[in-house]
VEXSE-898812 format. One line per 3 residues: their letters; for each residue x negated, y negated, z negated of N, C-alpha, C, CB. Coordinates in steps of 0.001 Angstrom, whole numbers. Glycine has a CB too. Layout:
N
a = X:Y:Z:X:Y:Z:X:Y:Z:X:Y:Z; ...
//
This chain:
241
mld = 1729:10709:3252:3042:10821:4323:2153:9606:5776:5121:9875:3273; 945:9726:5296:344:8562:6307:-429:9168:7458:-718:7523:5523; 72:8566:8925:-8:9139:10261:756:10580:10288:-1579:9282:10683
sis = 1664:10714:9464:2676:12069:9573:3294:11442:10645:3803:12585:8197; 3166:10813:11434:4068:10602:12396:4340:11105:13844:3974:9602:12457; 5670:11597:14064:5523:12590:15305:4912:11746:16461:7049:13267:15811
tes = 3968:12708:17431:3678:12085:19008:4702:11770:19405:3106:12909:20114; 5955:11846:19621:7112:11857:20178:7952:11394:19427:7460:12893:20583; 7877:10124:18110:8744:9685:17568:8601:8620:17051:9110:10317:16966
dpd = 9514:7503:16464:9699:6365:15828:8611:6474:14201:11512:6237:15638; 7678:6055:14285:6746:5995:12420:8102:5519:11736:4992:4373:12037; 8427:3973:12191:9610:4126:11294:10846:4958:10822:10007:3442:11502
dya = 10851:6083:11839:11729:6762:11404:11823:7288:9803:11675:7660:12255; 10726:7174:9118:10602:7685:7548:10897:6683:6941:9274:8204:6969; 10831:5241:7485:11727:4029:6613:12848:4546:6373:12062:2617:7308
klf = 14001:5090:7417:15512:5308:7539:15547:6631:6047:16069:6033:9575; 14456:7779:6549:14766:8557:5318:14684:7992:3879:13927:9623:5333; 13580:7019:3894:13458:7030:2611:14745:6047:1939:11953:6557:2307
ear = 15582:5130:2868:16479:4004:2407:17694:4846:2338:16603:2618:3421; 17975:5861:2896:19042:7000:2255:18984:7675:1508:19436:7768:2753; 17725:7491:556:17631:8444:-569:18985:7619:-1598:15732:8487:-1359
trp = 19279:8711:-2083:20261:8042:-3461:19627:8002:-5173:21797:9170:-3588; 18082:8634:-5145:17792:8755:-6331:16316:8959:-6140:18580:9766:-7039; 15435:8044:-6831:13957:8432:-6196:13296:9599:-6599:12953:7431:-6473
alp = 12521:9539:-5627:11624:10906:-5677:10336:10709:-7073:10694:11096:-3823; 9796:11958:-7460:8936:11951:-8293:7195:12524:-7520:9663:12870:-9479; 6622:12055:-8671:5166:12126:-7914:4719:13185:-7848:4116:11452:-8398
aeg = 3793:13827:-6909:3159:15068:-6672:2865:15961:-8044:1843:14744:-5912; 3667:17214:-8331:2896:17606:-9290:1327:17891:-9681:3376:18374:-9393; 1595:17995:-8600:-362:18286:-8717:-1420:17157:-8904:-1011:18921:-7214
lvr = -818:15931:-8481:-1295:14924:-8885:-1485:14604:-10214:-760:14201:-8419; -210:14799:-10841:-189:14482:-12255:-839:15591:-13217:1267:14249:-12645; -697:16873:-12747:-1883:17801:-14010:-3111:17273:-13593:-2057:19806:-13924
lfl = -3573:17076:-12424:-5008:16387:-12494:-5481:15380:-13034:-5390:16107:-11589; -4581:14485:-13130:-4899:13134:-13922:-4587:12891:-15330:-4252:12093:-13320; -3551:13817:-15964:-3173:13959:-17126:-3647:15635:-17753:-1618:13594:-17039
gdy = -3774:16291:-17252:-3966:17298:-17627:-5350:17672:-18315:-3650:17894:-16697; -5465:18676:-18991:-6345:18838:-19698:-7118:20616:-19708:-5697:18281:-20932; -7780:20646:-18620:-8519:21862:-17890:-9852:21737:-17959:-8214:22023:-16441
pnr = -10784:22871:-18537:-12112:23302:-18536:-13106:22057:-17183:-11989:25266:-18054; -12554:22985:-16291:-13578:22690:-15093:-13151:21263:-14733:-13457:23806:-13682; -12009:20655:-15196:-11905:19625:-14273:-12487:18443:-14223:-10925:19362:-14196
pgl = -13266:17701:-13285:-13894:16981:-13150:-13333:15502:-13926:-14112:17132:-11878; -14211:14590:-14684:-13810:13500:-15257:-13763:12271:-14974:-14197:13463:-15992; -12406:12394:-13794:-11793:11081:-13506:-11743:9783:-14536:-10465:11414:-13210
pkt = -11918:8621:-13664:-11769:7205:-14430:-10356:7066:-14829:-12181:5879:-13496; -9963:6161:-15978:-8567:6097:-16440:-8206:4809:-16446:-8316:6665:-17734; -8866:3942:-15404:-8654:2487:-14990:-9729:2395:-13621:-9092:1281:-16418
gkv = -9181:1078:-13741:-9802:639:-12229:-8959:511:-11116:-10783:1605:-11710; -9340:227:-10030:-8666:299:-8654:-8686:1553:-8281:-9263:-501:-7580; -7347:1768:-7766:-7299:2838:-7372:-6221:2781:-6029:-7004:3686:-8548
ldl = -6342:3346:-4274:-5760:3338:-3455:-5529:4598:-3225:-6157:2684:-2687; -4061:4820:-2985:-3397:5729:-2478:-2727:5785:-1113:-2675:5885:-3261; -3675:6417:-615:-3490:6267:1065:-2625:6983:1779:-4615:6564:1786
gcg = -1635:6682:2399:-302:7359:2834:445:7280:1782:-344:8794:3295; 896:6563:1442:1745:6146:222:2962:6480:342:1777:4802:-75; 3435:6291:1511:5236:6902:1952:6237:5494:953:5723:9316:910
dgr = 6996:6392:148:7526:5810:-827:7134:5288:-1947:8123:6330:-1068; 5719:5509:-1875:5442:4796:-2898:5308:5678:-4477:6538:3739:-2822; 6026:6868:-4457:6046:7514:-5914:4907:7836:-6567:6700:8682:-5957
nts = 3464:8330:-5932:2529:8514:-6254:1939:7069:-6665:2002:9287:-5365; 2007:6126:-6183:1452:5004:-5808:1926:4092:-7448:2151:4432:-4104; 3262:4379:-7770:3965:4131:-9089:3369:5056:-10046:5537:4339:-9027
fla = 3089:6091:-10005:2806:6964:-10961:1338:6358:-11732:2710:8477:-10240; 141:6516:-10603:-1321:5787:-10924:-1282:4541:-11769:-2046:5320:-9573; -113:3390:-11258:121:2199:-12156:517:2626:-13062:891:1208:-11844
sig = 1000:3236:-13569:1868:3570:-14547:1077:4403:-15729:3033:4358:-13888; -118:4776:-15402:-1181:5297:-16479:-2283:4709:-16252:-1489:6742:-16515; -2254:3574:-15727:-3124:2227:-16128:-4043:1768:-15270:-3901:2359:-17309
fda = -3912:2179:-14559:-4424:1867:-12805:-4186:631:-11864:-3752:2880:-11907; -5102:-253:-11632:-4789:-1455:-10370:-4253:-505:-8870:-6650:-2531:-9917; -3096:270:-8574:-3113:394:-7890:-2532:-375:-6335:-3018:1126:-8377
vgv = -2989:277:-5199:-2596:-662:-4139:-2228:716:-3025:-4033:-1969:-3623; -1222:261:-2476:-720:1748:-1601:-922:1264:-49:1266:2296:-1908; -1422:2524:699:-1363:1659:2184:-597:2789:3235:-3251:1181:2883
dvs = 405:2428:3767:951:2921:5070:1004:2483:6144:1873:3136:5076; 1432:3083:7196:1412:2583:8848:2365:1359:9173:1970:3883:9903; 2666:1049:8726:4165:82:8958:5039:-513:7504:5443:1242:9849
npi = 5166:-1661:7867:5806:-2641:6826:7588:-1733:6906:5712:-4800:7547; 8508:-1808:7532:9155:-903:7618:9109:111:6294:8798:-441:8788; 8181:1150:6661:8158:2552:5964:7862:1724:4492:6766:3897:6618
lhy = 6724:725:4066:6459:515:2922:7732:-456:2177:5064:-43:2980; 8767:-854:3163:9669:-1842:2183:10503:-774:913:11072:-2790:3354; 10614:210:1445:11470:689:259:10157:871:-1184:12387:2491:824
art = 8984:1283:-1089:7773:1376:-1900:7948:-7:-2427:6308:1723:-1110; 8177:-1284:-1660:7342:-2693:-2100:9370:-2523:-3040:6588:-4562:-261; 10290:-2577:-2720:11352:-2660:-3348:11753:-1600:-4462:12183:-2738:-2428
hhg = 10980:-445:-4789:11641:181:-5523:10257:845:-6902:12545:1301:-4433; 9362:2:-5677:7880:741:-6772:7126:-955:-7097:6223:2277:-5427; 7689:-2145:-7044:7051:-3085:-7232:5484:-3300:-8053:7963:-3637:-7674
eae = 5470:-2698:-8796:4166:-2475:-10073:3076:-2649:-9436:3969:-961:-10869; 3362:-2551:-7828:1816:-2119:-7249:1811:-2878:-5858:1547:-211:-6988; 864:-3127:-5553:340:-3856:-3689:663:-2812:-2452:-1790:-4106:-3481
ylv = 903:-3652:-1816:952:-2194:-227:546:-2919:790:2734:-1378:450; -1:-2017:1495:-819:-2898:2250:-644:-2363:3766:-2391:-2889:1695; -340:-2564:4976:-236:-1825:5942:-1616:-1588:6991:887:-2372:6531
gss = -2151:76:7302:-3042:187:7255:-3207:2058:7713:-3379:-519:6021; -4558:2320:8099:-4217:4134:8131:-5574:4899:7485:-3987:4855:10084; -5596:5907:7913:-7223:6527:7707:-7993:6246:8336:-7538:7720:7793
sni = -7791:5770:9469:-8438:5122:10235:-9177:3637:10298:-7767:5251:10917; -8498:3385:9582:-8599:1645:9339:-7955:1019:7982:-7716:823:10624; -8673:1130:6963:-8278:874:5440:-8313:-602:5349:-9332:1579:4279
pie = -7646:-1475:5015:-7748:-2643:4843:-7922:-3279:3818:-7079:-3006:5219; -9191:-2269:3244:-9351:-2983:1720:-11249:-2987:2403:-8703:-1637:-306; -11852:-4024:1790:-13315:-4383:1777:-14212:-2798:1355:-13562:-5798:459
kns = -15245:-2837:1588:-16368:-1612:1231:-16495:-1465:-14:-17795:-1784:1695; -16728:-436:-853:-17229:72:-1901:-16464:-1002:-2915:-18882:179:-1860; -14874:-921:-2878:-14140:-1953:-3478:-12941:-987:-4358:-13504:-3107:-2208
vev = -12861:457:-4541:-11885:789:-4949:-13026:2321:-6075:-10568:1061:-3480; -12548:2384:-7303:-12660:3423:-7894:-12291:4492:-7786:-12488:3315:-8582; -11140:5216:-7206:-10395:5891:-6735:-9632:6076:-5549:-9968:5869:-7327
lva = -9790:6961:-4693:-8756:6734:-3857:-8465:8154:-3719:-9036:5896:-2563; -7013:8115:-3387:-6347:9378:-3496:-5456:9284:-2282:-5563:9619:-4907; -5680:10657:-1646:-4840:11041:-37:-4232:12480:-413:-6125:11235:1649
wns = -3073:12077:-968:-2103:13342:-1211:-1293:13376:410:-790:13011:-2803; -1564:14703:703:-1167:15240:2144:-632:14237:3006:-120:16336:2097; -2173:13469:3188:-2195:12219:4175:-3426:12360:4906:-2156:10735:3442
iny = -4485:12969:4593:-5550:12463:5138:-5809:13185:6727:-6713:12688:4064; -4758:14459:6613:-4919:15529:7694:-4342:15457:8889:-4531:16651:7310; -3528:13813:8886:-2447:13842:9815:-3170:13013:10594:-981:13425:9412
fgh = -2799:13143:12077:-3824:12911:13583:-2885:12509:14654:-4705:14461:14227; -1859:12721:14508:-1018:12035:15946:-754:10651:15783:541:12694:16277; -840:10090:14779:-765:8472:14865:-2135:8223:15806:-855:7578:13103
dna = -3592:8623:15160:-4663:7785:15638:-5412:8185:16398:-5348:7359:14884; -5007:9537:16979:-5897:10511:17257:-6978:10823:17144:-5933:10663:17927; -7632:10491:15779:-8755:11211:15396:-9200:12016:14962:-9155:11001:15073
nfs = -9623:12422:13774:-10065:13619:13187:-10856:13499:12007:-10752:14331:14074; -11378:14535:11254:-11265:14239:10124:-12697:13939:9537:-10523:15214:9533; -13677:13657:10445:-15195:13135:10206:-15109:11521:10376:-16380:13849:11432
khf = -13883:11112:11097:-13796:9882:10866:-12815:9114:9741:-13576:9523:12006; -11728:9771:9257:-10953:9506:8087:-12028:9608:6979:-9690:10533:7903; -12590:10752:6682:-13505:10792:5947:-14433:9838:5701:-13936:11598:6192
gev = -14982:9010:6928:-16215:8011:7004:-15317:7149:6638:-17149:7686:8386; -14211:6397:6933:-13411:5682:6435:-13246:5432:4921:-12488:6069:6922; -12892:6640:4751:-12515:7112:3099:-13486:6399:2112:-12733:8917:2804
krv = -15117:7014:2712:-16295:7002:2326:-16208:5307:2174:-17392:7787:3354; -15993:4535:2706:-16521:3355:2899:-16190:2066:2239:-16401:3215:3989; -14510:2674:2038:-14235:1778:380:-14190:2545:-808:-12742:1001:227
vrv = -14755:3317:-1099:-15272:4164:-2499:-16444:3334:-2877:-15795:5938:-2261; -16644:3165:-3812:-17883:2547:-4844:-18284:3714:-5040:-17598:1664:-6310; -20124:3902:-5260:-21035:5085:-5336:-20832:5137:-7107:-22882:4780:-4589
ggy = -20167:6766:-6994:-19819:7298:-8362:-18718:7313:-8398:-20215:6722:-9457; -17824:6773:-7132:-16143:6600:-7736:-15992:8427:-6755:-14724:4499:-6806; -14478:8419:-6918:-13923:9569:-6936:-12987:9482:-5175:-12933:9689:-8554
vvm = -12942:10573:-4659:-11709:10684:-3356:-11056:12216:-4110:-12574:10955:-1150; -9728:11908:-4196:-8766:13120:-4309:-7762:13255:-3531:-8205:13232:-5427; -7763:14428:-2707:-7405:14764:-1777:-6846:16089:-1679:-8204:14522:-1134
svp = -5418:16394:-1146:-4634:17513:-1162:-4518:17899:374:-3247:17237:-1901; -5081:19031:979:-4740:19227:2414:-4036:21023:2363:-6434:18965:3534; -3085:21003:3193:-2362:22595:3532:-3408:23413:3929:-1178:22684:4825
mrr = -3091:24317:3099:-3671:25529:3829:-3151:26315:5029:-3769:26420:2963; -3812:26733:5902:-2763:27264:6903:-1677:28378:7198:-3313:27416:7658; -1984:28802:5944:-242:29515:5467:894:28991:4954:-225:30409:4469
nfi = 460:27518:4562:1491:26652:4482:2696:26677:5408:959:25534:4561; 3959:26490:4709:4694:26627:6017:4826:25709:6728:5797:26998:5973; 4217:24190:6702:4687:23668:7829:3789:24041:9123:4799:22225:7597
fdn = 3130:24791:9149:2146:25461:10340:2836:26820:10841:467:25873:9696; 3903:27237:10566:4868:28176:10514:5069:28081:12431:6354:27677:9285; 4655:29006:13419:5041:28920:14471:4035:27655:15386:6535:28733:14241
ssr = 3234:26955:14769:2429:25819:15193:1584:26705:16330:1457:25019:13845; 849:25868:17068:-266:26070:18173:-1061:25257:17956:29:25971:19540; -2430:26068:17919:-3506:25006:17555:-4388:24745:19114:-4662:25708:16122
vhd = -4935:23470:18964:-5261:22342:19607:-7300:22611:19790:-4565:20827:18483; -7356:23479:20331:-8785:24139:20493:-9685:23422:20981:-8854:25222:21264; -9285:22079:21735:-10151:20841:22446:-10427:19908:21730:-9591:20167:23510
wpg = -9317:19514:20519:-9166:18270:20002:-10549:17616:19572:-8218:18372:18881; -10193:16273:20369:-11870:15634:20159:-12581:15476:18634:-11891:13953:20754; -13460:16180:18749:-14671:15808:17422:-14208:16958:16340:-14486:13853:16543
srp = -13452:17864:16861:-13514:19041:16200:-14614:19620:15804:-13003:19806:16774; -14839:19955:14297:-16062:20639:13430:-15792:22251:13394:-16103:19993:11701; -16866:22749:13466:-16585:24154:12892:-16022:24410:11765:-17567:24809:12755
gee = -14924:24878:11251:-14401:24937:9928:-13118:24594:9596:-15074:24267:9207; -12798:23245:10910:-11579:22537:10813:-10874:23073:12182:-11801:20831:10688; -9491:23035:11818:-8268:23176:12501:-7437:22460:13027:-7695:23599:12026
ymr = -6870:22641:13919:-6002:21275:14267:-4672:21588:15241:-7066:20108:15155; -3544:21591:14517:-2556:22328:14944:-1546:21633:15057:-2320:23309:14292; -742:21533:16548:330:20935:16827:1747:21931:15907:333:20862:18601
ies = 2212:20690:15096:3331:21505:14885:4626:21796:15919:3794:20977:13780; 5351:22682:15268:6323:23317:16264:7666:23489:15619:5811:24730:16779; 7531:23237:14237:8752:23899:13743:8524:22977:12202:8709:25936:13728
dpw = 9774:22470:11706:9767:21860:10680:11079:21844:10305:9177:20736:10765; 11533:22593:8643:12834:22848:8165:13270:21597:8307:13010:23439:6804; 12859:20214:8105:13431:18571:8626:13584:18290:9521:12902:17538:8491
ghr = 12645:19110:10499:12595:18133:11677:11973:16769:11879:13724:17894:11923; 11122:16354:10801:9933:15091:10904:8884:15453:11660:9248:14638:9530; 8552:15999:11696:6941:16522:12340:6990:17397:13215:5937:17185:11395
vge = 7867:17732:14142:7813:18140:15418:6825:17254:16325:9190:18146:15915; 6013:17960:16591:5409:17578:17697:3712:17169:17308:6334:16350:18300; 3949:16410:15803:2662:16141:14715:1419:16997:14938:3110:16482:13138
iig = 389:16072:15003:-849:17204:14626:-1208:17039:13409:-2196:17137:15427; -1877:17989:13057:-1812:18148:11253:-3202:19419:11132:303:19016:10469; -4090:18714:10364:-5365:19425:10419:-5525:20030:8904:-6650:18372:10886
sfs = -6116:21205:8980:-6336:22143:8071:-8178:22599:8249:-5127:23426:8406; -8098:23331:7203:-9526:23949:7252:-9216:25773:7021:-10641:23130:5776; -10221:26478:7687:-9873:27574:7926:-10143:28497:6397:-10633:27970:9248
see = -11406:27757:5638:-11324:28658:4570:-11677:27553:3193:-12496:30053:4841; -11796:27634:1698:-12366:26977:546:-13616:27009:583:-12006:27439:-618; -14698:27496:936:-15908:27073:1554:-15804:25999:2749:-16559:28294:2042
aik = -15058:26314:4153:-15553:25140:4669:-14962:23774:4412:-15568:25315:5898; -13668:23619:3650:-13722:22031:3097:-14395:21767:2218:-12662:21460:2644; -15129:22415:1446:-16046:22081:505:-17273:21697:1253:-16258:23172:-468
tsa = -17767:22155:2230:-19064:21470:3105:-18623:20681:3298:-19713:21878:4271; -16933:20195:4239:-17311:19484:4950:-17249:17999:3998:-16551:19699:6222; -16462:18246:2421:-16276:16945:1752:-17930:16606:1126:-14933:17101:418
sea = -18453:17831:1288:-20213:17552:805:-20622:16669:1679:-21382:18882:899; -20485:16805:2630:-21483:16203:4031:-20851:14836:4083:-21293:17146:5815; -19649:14807:4091:-18992:13547:4186:-19174:12489:3204:-17739:13770:4233
fgg = -19280:13022:1760:-19039:11888:685:-20469:11882:89:-17738:12226:-550; -21231:13024:212:-22880:12977:-278:-22483:12829:-1805:-24032:11450:422; -21986:13468:-2832:-21317:13939:-3837:-21091:15202:-4323:-20453:13581:-3715
dvw = -21242:15454:-5914:-20518:16898:-5824:-18911:16826:-5352:-20574:17642:-7408; -18624:17624:-5031:-17564:18067:-4517:-16516:19658:-5504:-18260:18381:-2979; -15390:19576:-6200:-14828:20314:-6432:-13548:20681:-5847:-14900:20169:-7309
vss = -13669:21977:-5901:-11844:22474:-4631:-11314:23635:-5504:-12205:23448:-2355; -10109:23108:-5588:-9599:24021:-6282:-8057:24290:-5358:-9542:23496:-7916; -7001:24787:-5574:-5724:25241:-5059:-4599:25282:-5782:-5810:26352:-4643
tvs = -3593:25335:-4620:-2182:26035:-5405:-1713:26771:-4507:-931:25082:-5923; -1032:28096:-4719:-559:28728:-3663:701:29308:-4744:-1726:29846:-2783; 2007:29130:-4098:3164:29365:-4045:4450:29747:-3027:3254:28646:-4483
dwf = 5283:30228:-3683:6113:30442:-2448:7793:29575:-3438:6176:32720:-1839; 7989:28671:-2263:9525:27902:-3281:10592:28430:-2516:9791:25861:-3321; 11283:29698:-2703:12645:29356:-2055:12102:29855:-744:13263:27645:-2107
gld = 11172:30469:-532:10970:30937:1003:10040:30107:1790:12317:30913:1802; 9733:29039:1227:8601:28451:1681:7165:28372:845:9041:27229:1951; 6746:28601:1577:4708:28970:1055:4178:27234:1012:3298:30226:2959
ysw = 3795:26782:131:3744:25612:-475:2030:25788:-979:5047:25443:-1721; 1225:26025:-127:-149:26586:-571:-1224:25569:-293:-520:27956:192; -1772:24968:-993:-2890:23758:-826:-4260:23865:-1287:-2469:22579:-1518
fvv = -5453:23192:-506:-6502:23041:-1436:-6563:21135:-1948:-8054:23705:-528; -6872:21391:-2976:-7133:20653:-4259:-8594:19853:-4114:-7152:21781:-5573; -8819:18947:-3367:-10451:18452:-3496:-10244:17532:-4095:-11385:18082:-2311
vaq = -11733:16995:-5258:-12577:16179:-5845:-13345:16000:-5418:-12905:16284:-6687; -13846:14620:-4995:-15158:14932:-4442:-16065:12889:-5030:-14863:15470:-2083; -17067:13443:-5296:-17555:12067:-6258:-18616:11716:-5001:-18463:12428:-8236
vgg = -18219:10292:-4681:-19070:9529:-3597:-20620:8814:-3696:-18220:8454:-3264; -21734:9647:-3534:-22964:9532:-3104:-23324:7873:-2872:-23068:10440:-1820; -24382:8064:-2545:-24826:6321:-1768:-24706:6312:-182:-26751:5801:-2059
nqg = -25468:5638:581:-25497:5383:1780:-23997:4823:2311:-26011:6598:2406; -23095:4119:1834:-22244:3889:2067:-22098:3271:3820:-21990:3242:966; -20813:3300:4110:-20263:3039:5458:-20311:1223:5411:-18491:3851:5660
v = -20807:922:6503:-20501:-682:6805:-19334:-1094:6947:-21018:-1190:7915
//
């Protein structure tokens, strides 16, 4: 959820959504499968150590990561947003930050998870290169970045308009202004995607300097297209400062 703040709305509107819930949300199915599933070609992710949940929102994924043995830290853009996570998922630490400014020392986490978060740009007007560079800074050499990014066919891009002159845009990257959202929360937001699996793999490989695995999920859920790239990237040398 990090940086998923409409350029026309108050970021703390998400806090109100969380507080209005009558039951806790479950962790992302894809994240559970990735860490607990047994797949022949799945990368060998660590089972313990420090993990950072970037764009933790209500803390559902942070709590899951803590429950399976990680020392979990969640990061999102404001204290009101994090209030729900701190109240309902207090087994983890929560810090205010963003994909462009992660409040963690360099080379300090084994795994960084950015589940549907690293591709939101309305809050900081950055780009994938800037977000990827900040992520690499905080992950130890040999550590892993786990992220999901919606495909262009995903429902959130329905009727959206492409921003062709987005600052720092590179070939294969697509920055879209959201024009419609079934829940009305992201209208006006800038959300990024990639033109193909090869494009996101190339971008991640260049940014993180290690092996990259790309998978995907493609599904129709009662009329909404939930299609995502799922990327696991191992961090190589030459960390940022």
